[in-house]
LUMGU-492050 format. One line per field, with one value per residue (C-alpha): x, y, z; residue in three letters; residue number from 1. Coordinates in steps of 0.1 Angstrom, whole numbers, plus 2048, in hexadecimal, padded with zeros to 3 digits. Example, Ala and Ser with C-alpha at 12.3 -4.5 7.8 and 13.67 -1.06 7.14 Angstrom:
# residues 2
east (87B:889);
north (7D3:7F5);
up (84E:847);
r (ALA:SER);
k (1:2);
This chain:
# residues 427
east (369:378:392:3B0:3C7:3C8:3D9:3C8:3C6:3D6:3BB:3B1:3BA:39B:391:396:3AD:3A1:3C7:3C9:3A7:39C:377:367:350:359:354:348:324:30E:323:313:310:31F:32C:30C:304:2E1:2FB:315:322:33D:351:365:363:34E:32D:331:33A:31F:307:312:30F:2F1:2E0:2EF:2DC:2B9:2C2:2D4:2E2:2E4:2FE:313:336:343:360:37A:399:3B0:3C2:3B1:398:38D:3A7:39B:384:37D:39F:3A9:38F:391:37D:364:343:32D:30C:2F9:2FB:303:2E7:2C0:2A7:297:2AA:2B7:2DF:2D5:2BD:2D8:2F8:2E4:2D9:303:30E:2FB:301:325:327:313:32B:348:341:332:352:370:378:380:373:371:352:368:352:355:356:34D:363:357:370:35E:340:339:340:329:308:30F:316:2F5:2E5:2F6:2E9:2C8:2C6:2D7:2BD:2A5:2B6:2B2:2DA:2E8:2F5:303:30C:329:339:362:369:35B:36C:38F:382:37F:399:3B2:3C6:3AE:39D:379:35A:344:343:32D:333:321:327:320:33D:352:371:377:38F:379:38E:387:360:366:37B:366:343:358:360:33E:332:34C:33B:319:326:32C:34F:36A:37F:397:3B0:392:390:371:371:34E:327:308:2EC:2CE:2AA:2B3:2D8:2F7:315:338:352:380:3A0:39B:37B:355:338:319:2F8:2D9:2DB:2F8:2FC:31D:32A:349:355:375:369:340:33A:34E:339:31A:321:32A:308:2FA:2F0:2F2:30A:301:31C:342:352:36C:38C:395:3B2:3B1:3D5:3DE:3F6:3FE:405:427:423:429:40C:3F8:3E5:3DA:3B7:39E:382:380:383:373:371:34C:344:33A:316:31B:33C:339:35C:35B:37C:39D:398:3AC:3A7:3B4:3B6:3A7:3CF:3D6:3E6:3DB:3D5:3CC:3BA:3A9:3AC:39E:3AF:3A9:3B5:3C0:3C6:3A6:3BB:3DF:3E6:403:40D:410:3FB:3F2:3D8:3CF:3B4:3A7:3AD:39D:37C:381:38C:377:355:343:335:35B:35F:33E:351:36C:35E:34A:360:384:387:383:394:3B6:3BA:3BB:3D1:3EA:3E6:3F1:40A:417:414:411:3F4:3E6:3F3:3E0:3C0:3C7:3D2:3B1:3A7:3C4:3E0:3F8:3FE:420:42F:445:424:41A:428:41E:404:3F5:3DC:3BA:3A0:37B:365:34E:331:32E:311:30F:301:322:30E:324:30E:30A:2F4:2F3:2EE:2D9:2D2:2C5:2C0:2A9:2C3:2DF:2DB:2FA:308:314:320:321:330:33C:32C:327:342:32D:30D:319:300:2E1:2E8:2EF:2CD:2BB:2CF:2C4:2A1:2A5:2AB);
north (834:845:82A:837:82D:82C:81A:800:804:7E6:7D7:7D7:7B3:7AD:7A3:77E:76E:750:740:740:731:743:74D:75B:774:797:79B:77A:785:770:758:740:71D:701:71B:722:74A:758:771:772:78C:784:7A4:7BB:7DB:7F8:7EE:7C5:7D6:7F1:7D8:7C3:7DE:7E6:7C3:7C5:7E3:7D5:7B3:7BA:79C:78C:777:781:779:78D:778:78B:779:796:79C:7BD:7D2:7E6:7E0:7DB:7F4:804:80C:819:834:859:85D:870:872:87B:890:87A:891:877:863:862:872:85C:842:82A:834:859:852:83F:854:86D:862:853:872:87C:863:860:883:880:85B:870:88C:870:85C:877:872:890:894:8B8:8C3:8D4:8D9:8C6:8DA:8CD:8DA:8DD:8E4:8E2:8E6:8C3:8C0:8E2:8CF:8AF:8C9:8DC:8B7:8AC:8CE:8C6:8A3:8B5:8CA:8AE:899:8B6:8BD:8DC:8EB:90D:90E:929:934:935:953:94B:929:939:953:933:91D:931:90E:903:90C:905:914:90F:8F5:8EB:8ED:8D6:8E0:8C2:8AD:8A0:88C:872:853:838:81F:830:82F:807:803:81C:804:7E7:7F0:7F2:7D2:7C1:7D9:7C8:7A5:7A3:788:798:778:783:76D:755:750:740:723:715:722:709:714:6FB:704:707:71C:724:719:729:717:71B:70D:722:715:714:728:720:73C:744:75F:765:787:78D:7AD:79F:7BC:7AD:78E:78F:77D:760:75C:75C:744:72D:731:729:750:75B:75C:773:78A:790:7A9:7B5:7CC:7EE:7FF:81F:82E:849:865:87B:8A0:8A8:8BB:8DB:8DA:8CE:8F4:8EE:8ED:8F5:8DB:8BB:8C4:8A9:8A8:8A6:880:870:862:841:837:82B:841:866:86B:87C:890:8A5:899:8AA:88F:892:887:8AA:89A:8A1:888:885:864:84D:842:825:804:7E5:7CD:7AC:7A0:7AD:7B0:7BD:7E5:7E0:7EC:7CC:7B8:795:77C:75E:754:778:779:75B:763:785:77C:75C:772:77F:7A0:7A7:7A5:7B8:7D4:7D4:7D9:7F4:806:805:827:82C:80E:817:83C:834:815:832:84A:82B:829:843:85E:882:873:871:893:89F:896:8A4:8C7:8CC:8DB:8DF:8EC:8F4:8D0:8C1:8A3:8A6:8AB:886:874:84D:83E:821:819:80D:7F1:7F8:7D7:7DC:7C5:7BD:7A8:790:7A5:7C1:7D5:7E8:7EC:80E:800:7EF:7CD:7B8:794:777:753:749:750:763:788:790:7B3:7A7:7CF:7EE:805:829:83B:81A:828:847:835:813:814:821:803:7EA:7F4:7EC:7CA:7C1:7CD:7AF:79F);
up (879:89B:8A7:8B3:8CD:8F2:909:91D:940:958:968:98D:9A0:9A9:984:97F:96C:95A:95D:980:97F:999:995:9B6:9B3:9C5:9E5:9E9:9DE:9C7:9C1:9A8:9AE:99B:982:977:96F:968:952:93B:92B:90D:908:919:903:911:902:912:937:932:92D:94B:95D:953:95C:97E:981:971:985:9A7:9B5:998:98F:973:962:948:933:91C:90B:90B:92C:932:92C:90D:8FB:8D7:8CA:8EC:8F2:8CE:8C8:8C4:8E8:8D7:8E9:8C7:8C6:8AB:890:871:87A:865:881:896:890:8A7:8A7:8AE:8C9:8DA:8D3:8E2:8FB:8FF:901:91C:92E:92B:937:954:960:95E:96E:98B:988:985:963:952:92E:91D:906:8EB:8CF:8AB:88D:869:852:829:813:7F1:7E3:7E4:809:80E:801:815:835:831:82D:84E:85F:852:863:880:888:884:89B:8B4:8B3:8BF:8A0:892:869:866:847:842:854:871:86F:86C:889:89D:890:880:876:85D:83C:82E:818:83B:85C:873:897:8AC:8D1:8E7:8D9:8F1:8F9:90C:917:916:922:943:93D:93A:95A:972:961:969:990:98E:982:99B:9B9:9AF:9AD:98F:97F:96B:957:942:927:921:8FF:8FA:8D9:8E1:8E6:8EF:8F6:909:90C:92E:92A:917:91A:90C:90E:905:913:92F:93E:936:94A:946:949:945:931:918:907:8EE:8E8:8D5:8BD:8AA:8AB:8AB:88A:89B:8B8:8A5:892:8B1:8B9:897:893:871:857:83C:84B:855:865:84C:866:859:86B:878:870:888:88B:8AA:8A6:8B6:8DD:8CC:8B1:8CB:8D3:8AD:8B1:8CC:8C1:8AF:889:86A:84C:83A:839:81B:821:80D:827:84B:853:85C:84F:85B:878:88D:8B3:8D1:8EC:912:919:905:8E7:8C3:8AF:889:875:86D:84C:843:838:830:84F:84B:872:886:8A7:891:89C:889:865:851:86D:85C:86B:854:862:863:83F:833:83E:82E:80C:80E:816:7F2:807:806:7E4:7DD:7F1:7E0:7C2:7CF:7E0:7CE:7C6:7E8:7F9:7DF:7ED:813:807:7F3:80F:82C:817:811:830:819:805:82B:82F:810:821:83F:831:81B:83F:852:838:853:85B:849:848:865:87C:876:892:894:8AC:8AF:894:89E:893:88A:886:867:863:841:82D:814:7F8:802:81A:833:851:85E:878:89D:893:8AE:8AF:8C7:8CF:8E8:903:8F2:8E7:8CE:8C1:8A5:898:8AA:899:8A4:8B9:8C9:8E7:8EC:8EC:901:91E:903:8F9:915:91A:8FC:901:921:917:8FE:917);
r (MET:GLY:ASN:SER:PRO:GLY:THR:PRO:LYS:THR:GLN:PRO:HIS:THR:GLU:ARG:SER:ALA:ARG:ASN:GLY:THR:TYR:GLU:ALA:PRO:ASN:GLY:ARG:GLN:LYS:ALA:ARG:GLY:GLY:GLU:TYR:ALA:PHE:CYS:VAL:ILE:GLY:GLY:GLY:ILE:VAL:GLY:VAL:ALA:THR:ALA:HIS:ARG:ILE:LEU:ARG:ARG:HIS:PRO:GLY:ALA:SER:LEU:VAL:LEU:ILE:ASP:LYS:ALA:ASP:ALA:LEU:ALA:THR:HIS:GLN:THR:GLY:HIS:ASN:SER:GLY:VAL:ILE:HIS:SER:GLY:ILE:TYR:TYR:PRO:PRO:ASP:SER:LEU:LYS:ALA:ARG:LEU:CYS:ARG:ASN:GLY:ALA:ALA:TRP:THR:LYS:GLU:PHE:ALA:ALA:ALA:HIS:GLY:ILE:PRO:PHE:GLU:VAL:CYS:GLY:LYS:LEU:LEU:VAL:ALA:THR:ASP:ALA:VAL:GLU:TYR:ARG:ARG:MET:LEU:ALA:LEU:HIS:GLU:ARG:SER:VAL:ALA:ASN:GLY:VAL:ASP:VAL:GLU:LEU:ILE:ASP:SER:ALA:GLU:LEU:ILE:ARG:ARG:GLU:PRO:HIS:MET:THR:GLY:VAL:GLY:ALA:LEU:PHE:VAL:PRO:ALA:THR:GLY:ILE:ILE:ASP:PHE:THR:ARG:VAL:THR:THR:ALA:LEU:ALA:GLU:GLU:VAL:ARG:ALA:ALA:GLY:GLY:GLU:ILE:VAL:LEU:ASN:ALA:GLU:ILE:THR:ALA:LEU:THR:GLU:THR:ALA:ASP:ALA:VAL:THR:VAL:ALA:GLY:PRO:ALA:GLY:SER:TRP:THR:ALA:ARG:THR:LEU:VAL:VAL:CYS:ALA:GLY:LEU:GLN:ALA:ASP:ARG:MET:ALA:ALA:LEU:ALA:GLY:LEU:ARG:THR:ASP:PHE:ARG:ILE:VAL:PRO:PHE:ARG:GLY:GLU:TYR:TYR:GLN:LEU:PRO:PRO:SER:ARG:SER:GLY:LEU:VAL:ARG:THR:LEU:ILE:TYR:PRO:ILE:PRO:ASP:PRO:LYS:LEU:PRO:PHE:LEU:GLY:VAL:HIS:LEU:SER:PRO:MET:ILE:ASP:GLY:THR:LEU:THR:VAL:GLY:PRO:ASN:ALA:VAL:LEU:GLY:LEU:ALA:ARG:GLU:GLY:TYR:ARG:LYS:GLY:SER:PHE:ASP:ALA:ARG:ASP:ALA:ARG:ALA:MET:LEU:GLY:PHE:PRO:GLY:PHE:HIS:ARG:VAL:ALA:ARG:THR:HIS:VAL:ARG:THR:GLY:LEU:ARG:GLU:LEU:ARG:ASN:SER:LEU:PHE:LYS:ARG:GLY:TYR:LEU:ALA:GLU:CYS:ARG:ARG:TYR:CYS:PRO:ASP:LEU:THR:VAL:ALA:ASP:LEU:GLN:PRO:ARG:GLU:ALA:GLY:ILE:ARG:ALA:GLN:ALA:VAL:LEU:ARG:ASP:GLY:THR:LEU:VAL:HIS:ASP:PHE:LEU:ILE:GLU:ARG:THR:PRO:ARG:SER:ILE:HIS:VAL:LEU:ASN:ALA:PRO:SER:PRO:ALA:ALA:THR:SER:ALA:MET:PRO:ILE:ALA:GLU:TYR:ILE:VAL:ASP:GLN:LEU);
k (1:2:3:4:5:6:7:8:9:10:11:12:13:14:15:16:17:18:19:20:21:22:23:24:25:26:27:28:29:30:31:32:33:34:35:36:37:38:39:40:41:42:43:44:45:46:47:48:49:50:51:52:53:54:55:56:57:58:59:60:61:62:63:64:65:66:67:68:69:70:71:72:73:74:75:76:77:78:79:80:81:82:83:84:85:86:87:88:89:90:91:92:93:94:95:96:97:98:99:100:101:102:103:104:105:106:107:108:109:110:111:112:113:114:115:116:117:118:119:120:121:122:123:124:125:126:127:128:129:130:131:132:133:134:135:136:137:138:139:140:141:142:143:144:145:146:147:148:149:150:151:152:153:154:155:156:157:158:159:160:161:162:163:164:165:166:167:168:169:170:171:172:173:174:175:176:177:178:179:180:181:182:183:184:185:186:187:188:189:190:191:192:193:194:195:196:197:198:199:200:201:202:203:204:205:206:207:208:209:210:211:212:213:214:215:216:217:218:219:220:221:222:223:224:225:226:227:228:229:230:231:232:233:234:235:236:237:238:239:240:241:242:243:244:245:246:247:248:249:250:251:252:253:254:255:256:257:258:259:260:261:262:263:264:265:266:267:268:269:270:271:272:273:274:275:276:277:278:279:280:281:282:283:284:285:286:287:288:289:290:291:292:293:294:295:296:297:298:299:300:301:302:303:304:305:306:307:308:309:310:311:312:313:314:315:316:317:318:319:320:321:322:323:324:325:326:327:328:329:330:331:332:333:334:335:336:337:338:339:340:341:342:343:344:345:346:347:348:349:350:351:352:353:354:355:356:357:358:359:360:361:362:363:364:365:366:367:368:369:370:371:372:373:374:375:376:377:378:379:380:381:382:383:384:385:386:387:388:389:390:391:392:393:394:395:396:397:398:399:400:401:402:403:404:405:406:407:408:409:410:411:412:413:414:415:416:417:418:419:420:421:422:423:424:425:426:427);
């Protein structure tokens, strides 16, 4: 799943808040006439901001507005992820997801280095703890080689030598995997969007979307904006934005809470690398992992518990509208029937800390209940089709004047700029 907490950064005053009714472009550059723009982007996560950034690089001087309903950028999936720069090890060879991830990892490191954003290439160990996982590990090794990812197959003795607190029958080491704060990456991208003349409007929920032969108008309580081309990167609200545009409604966003714990400072040096389990290929989640964060903390998680509120990060959060949308969708019931055992296990682990601990102790037996300290959850926007299929890949659709990113699962943060390039190519 890859969702973990992050602290959203306060945005600079040059970003325009819809509450103050001011939409003049920074430095007075390329102010759109009559409130009309060449481009509009909905969504202030890393994919939306990267798309705005790439549009202005391709079309210097074009008028562009980026709109988000939150009061800061990167407040949802971008600001609540594990901060992992993924390598592309998990995905089918030559797939779009594999290519975008590899290219995105290289871009992320280069961008961070150029902008003084801290990152660390600490590597990742995927640990097999039994015979079933060992067979999956060998298959994953073959896939990694086919994907051109540098990976090392190591035995249990070498695993313990490298990570003395770990245990397993073998592991894969991926040296190129890194850690970073993707909120800082988003903030740096946004600064370049503003410098290129783009506007960023916050506190502006969109409740209507009207497309004509010549333009698209988006509107809400804070105002309306018209553009010749619209890109929607709405994450947890992607299906609702699609419905406003008259696009396909045979999918729903189902929120999965990724609950995390943080280890005490005295245990922050427990591991040197990221420690992941071998994933179940039938599920889109990567399992409970140990993640050193770029700020020096060490987290454990996430699980994957069904959420009853798309933007409710506190345990027990409930939103009636979100719950109705999910429970009334046939695809959700098919998913529930197919994965009932997995769902019950995740719910048990959410309710009982010792169950959660047992997942971690399979590869890190030194952990104790006292080590699991509270940390804010993340929420993954998972697209589910009407037939109950969990969408594993990126899902993008378009109308004559708009493009909608309907599903952008992990590694979307790593792949943000290549995804943006792909979107702009479609424009």
